[in-house]
C-alpha positions in Angstrom: -13.5 -10.7 -8.4 -10.0 -9.4 -7.7 -8.3 -9.6 -4.3 -5.5 -7.2 -3.4 -3.3 -7.7 -0.3 -1.9 -4.3 0.9 1.3 -4.7 3.0 3.5 -1.9 4.3 6.5 -1.5 6.6 7.7 -5.1 6.7 11.1 -3.7 7.8 13.0 -6.9 7.1 15.9 -7.0 9.6 13.3 -6.5 12.4 10.8 -9.2 11.3 9.1 -11.6 13.7 9.2 -15.1 12.3 5.8 -16.2 13.7 4.2 -13.1 12.1 5.9 -13.8 8.8 4.5 -17.4 8.9 1.1 -16.1 9.8 1.0 -13.7 6.9 2.2 -16.4 4.5 -0.7 -18.5 5.7 -3.2 -15.7 5.3 -2.1 -15.2 1.7 -2.4 -19.0 1.0 -6.0 -18.8 2.5 -7.1 -15.6 0.7 -5.2 -16.1 -2.6 -4.7 -12.5 -3.6 -4.4 -11.6 -7.3 -1.9 -8.8 -6.4 0.3 -8.0 -3.5 1.1 -4.3 -2.9 4.2 -3.5 -0.9 3.9 0.2 0.1 7.6 0.8 1.1 9.9 0.3 4.0 10.4 -3.2 2.9 13.7 -3.3 4.8 15.0 -1.8 8.0 18.4 -0.5 6.7 18.5 -1.3 2.9 21.1 -4.1 3.4 21.5 -6.8 0.8 20.6 -9.6 3.2 17.4 -7.8 4.2 16.3 -7.3 0.6 17.0 -11.0 0.0 14.9 -12.0 3.0 12.1 -9.7 1.8 12.2 -11.2 -1.7 12.1 -14.8 -0.3 9.1 -13.7 1.7 7.1 -12.2 -1.1 7.9 -15.2 -3.3 6.0 -17.3 -0.8 2.8 -15.2 -1.2 1.9 -16.8 -4.5 0.9 -13.6 -6.3 2.4 -10.9 -8.5 4.0 -8.1 -6.4 3.9 -4.3 -7.0 6.5 -2.7 -4.8 7.5 0.9 -4.2 10.4 1.9 -2.0 10.2 3.6 1.4 12.7 5.8 3.1 14.2 2.8 4.9 14.9 1.2 1.5 17.6 3.7 0.8 20.9 3.2 2.6 21.2 5.5 5.7 24.8 5.1 6.8 26.4 4.5 3.4 26.3 8.1 2.2 28.1 7.4 -1.1 25.5 4.8 -2.0 22.7 7.0 -0.8 23.7 9.9 -3.1 25.0 8.0 -6.2 23.0 4.8 -6.4 20.2 5.1 -3.8 17.9 2.5 -5.3 20.4 0.0 -6.6 19.8 -2.6 -3.8 16.0 -2.2 -4.2 16.3 -2.6 -8.0 18.3 -5.8 -7.7 15.4 -7.7 -6.0 12.3 -5.8 -7.0 13.2 -4.4 -10.4 14.4 -1.1 -11.8 11.0 0.4 -12.2 10.4 2.4 -9.1 6.9 3.4 -10.2 5.3 0.2 -11.5 1.8 -0.2 -12.9 -0.5 -3.2 -12.7 -3.5 -3.4 -15.0 -6.1 -6.1 -15.3 -9.8 -6.2 -16.1 -10.7 -5.3 -12.5 -7.7 -3.3 -11.3 -5.5 -0.3 -12.2 -2.8 0.1 -9.6 -0.2 2.9 -10.1 3.0 3.1 -8.0 4.6 6.4 -7.0 8.1 6.7 -5.6 7.7 9.4 -2.9 11.1 8.9 -1.4 14.0 11.3 -2.0 17.7 10.3 -1.6 18.5 13.7 0.0 15.9 13.3 2.7 16.0 10.8 5.6 12.3 10.6 6.3 10.0 13.0 4.6 8.6 12.2 1.2 7.5 14.2 -1.8 5.3 13.9 -4.8 6.3 16.2 -7.7 4.1 18.0 -10.2 5.4 15.6 -12.9 4.5 12.6 -10.8 1.0 14.0 -10.1 0.5 14.6 -13.8 1.8 11.1 -14.8 -0.6 9.4 -12.3 -3.5 11.6 -13.4 -3.0 10.6 -17.0 -3.0 6.9 -16.2 -6.1 7.2 -14.0 -8.0 9.1 -16.7 -7.5 6.2 -19.1 -9.0 3.6 -16.7 -12.2 1.8 -17.5 -15.3 2.0 -15.3 -14.8 -1.6 -14.3 -11.4 -1.0 -12.9 -10.7 -0.1 -9.3 -8.2 2.8 -9.5 -5.5 2.6 -6.9 -2.5 4.8 -6.3 0.3 3.5 -4.1 2.6 5.8 -2.2 4.8 5.4 0.9 4.3 8.4 3.1 0.6 9.1 3.9 -1.5 11.4 1.7 -3.9 12.1 4.7 -3.6 11.4 8.4 -6.1 10.6 11.1 -4.1 11.9 14.1 -2.8 15.5 14.4 0.5 14.1 15.7 1.1 12.4 12.3 0.8 15.6 10.2 4.6 16.0 10.1 4.7 12.7 8.1 2.4 13.8 5.4 3.9 13.4 1.9 4.9 16.8 0.6 2.6 17.9 -2.2 -0.3 15.7 -0.9 -2.9 18.4 -1.3 -2.2 19.0 -5.0 -1.9 15.3 -5.6 -5.2 14.4 -4.0 -7.0 17.2 -5.9 -5.6 16.1 -9.2 -6.1 12.4 -8.6 -9.6 12.9 -7.4 -10.6 14.6 -10.6 -8.8 12.0 -12.7 -10.7 9.2 -11.1 -8.7 7.7 -8.3 -10.6 5.5 -5.8 -8.0 4.7 -3.2 -4.6 6.0 -2.2 -2.6 3.3 -0.4 0.3 4.1 1.9 2.3 3.1 5.0 5.2 4.8 6.8 3.4 5.6 10.1 2.5 2.0 11.2 -1.1 2.9 11.8 -4.1 1.4 9.9 -7.1 3.5 8.9 -9.4 4.4 6.1 -10.6 8.0 5.6 -12.1 10.1 2.9 -10.3 13.5 2.8 -12.8 16.4 2.6 -13.0 19.2 0.0 -12.2 17.1 -3.1 -14.2 17.4 -6.3 -14.8 13.7 -6.2 -14.6 11.4 -3.2 -11.6 9.1 -2.8 -10.2 7.2 0.2 -6.8 7.1 1.8 -6.0 3.6 3.1 -3.1 3.1 5.4 -1.7 -0.2 6.6 0.0 -1.0 9.9 3.4 -2.6 10.1 3.0 -6.0 8.6 5.6 -8.3 10.3 8.1 -6.0 12.2 8.4 -5.7 15.9 8.4 -1.9 15.3 4.7 -1.5 16.1 3.1 1.6 17.6 1.7 1.3 21.2 -1.5 -0.8 21.3 -1.4 -1.2 17.5 -0.7 -4.8 16.4 0.9 -6.0 13.2 -1.7 -5.4 10.5 -2.4 -5.7 6.7 -5.3 -4.8 4.5 -7.3 -6.9 2.0 -9.4 -5.2 -0.8 -12.1 -7.1 -2.7 -13.5 -5.8 -5.9 -15.2 -7.0 -9.0 -18.4 -8.7 -7.9 -21.7 -7.4 -6.6 -21.4 -7.2 -2.8 -25.1 -7.5 -2.3 -25.2 -10.8 -4.1 -23.2 -12.6 -1.4 -24.3 -13.6 2.1 -21.0 -12.9 3.7 -19.7 -9.3 3.7 -16.3 -10.2 2.4 -16.8 -9.4 -1.3 -17.2 -6.3 -3.3 -18.8 -5.4 -6.6 -18.1 -3.3 -9.7 -21.4 -3.8 -11.4 -24.5 -3.2 -9.3 -23.9 -0.9 -6.4 -20.1 -0.6 -7.1 -18.8 -1.1 -3.6 -15.4 -2.3 -2.5 -14.7 -4.0 0.8 -11.6 -2.9 2.7 -10.7 -5.4 5.3 -8.2 -4.8 8.1 -6.5 -8.0 9.3 -4.6 -7.8 12.6 -2.2 -10.3 14.0 -3.4 -12.0 17.2 -0.4 -13.1 19.1 -2.1 -15.8 21.3 -3.5 -17.5 18.2 -0.4 -16.8 16.0 -2.6 -15.8 13.1 -4.1 -12.8 11.3 -7.9 -12.2 11.9 -10.2 -9.8 10.3 -10.6 -6.9 12.7 -12.7 -4.4 10.7 -14.5 -4.1 7.3 -15.2 -0.8 5.6 -17.4 -0.7 2.5 -16.5 2.1 0.2 -18.4 3.2 -2.9 -16.3 4.5 -5.7 -18.0 7.2 -7.7 -18.6 6.5 -11.4 -20.3 8.7 -14.0 
């Protein structure tokens, strides 16, 4: 079985130390095989904020796949924004802005949806759509196929439609056909799981809340997701595992920070069934 920890919008520079410690404790307890950082790792792309973020992820005890968010490009330093927009990100998380993680159970493909000439809105280009589709098409039936973006590919609230990544419809259509199971994102600080309608093959869009920042939405606590895949769910008594063999289901767990207990607790579990030929 493989365990994936999905984190978004840490916004280092606005982090809350008790929440940071609680998330480190959760990772120590759950022992993820991969940590996904879905952008907005820092608040203002400052070197000290990137260093703090790197120190944090190094404590999680797992490989990290990170894609930048719009906050990870300098906002006020216009020269840096236009000439070397990802230099500070690359110094701590590597020059590959679209990393790929492959194992027996997982294929996770990062997509850089930020654009230096935009402050907030993201975009996925035709070339990016094709690149991801080609990688997905080469996946094995045993692999959970995951795409990671920053801006959401589908939204649950009409008020968030302005934050949809540009090109999301073409991307979802192509990635659905190519075999994607999940598209992970962040940006809007709202956790949810939904299956967009009208696709040739069902996939799920999974959003994470803000992980450790005080910049939460009203009545939405700090939140992360844990995915479990690679073992028959029905074979376990507790619904905290997922399977790739019989029944092929994946458990998506939403973990919320409970302030009075100073820890993350499992708030909701959604079982999704990736389609296989």
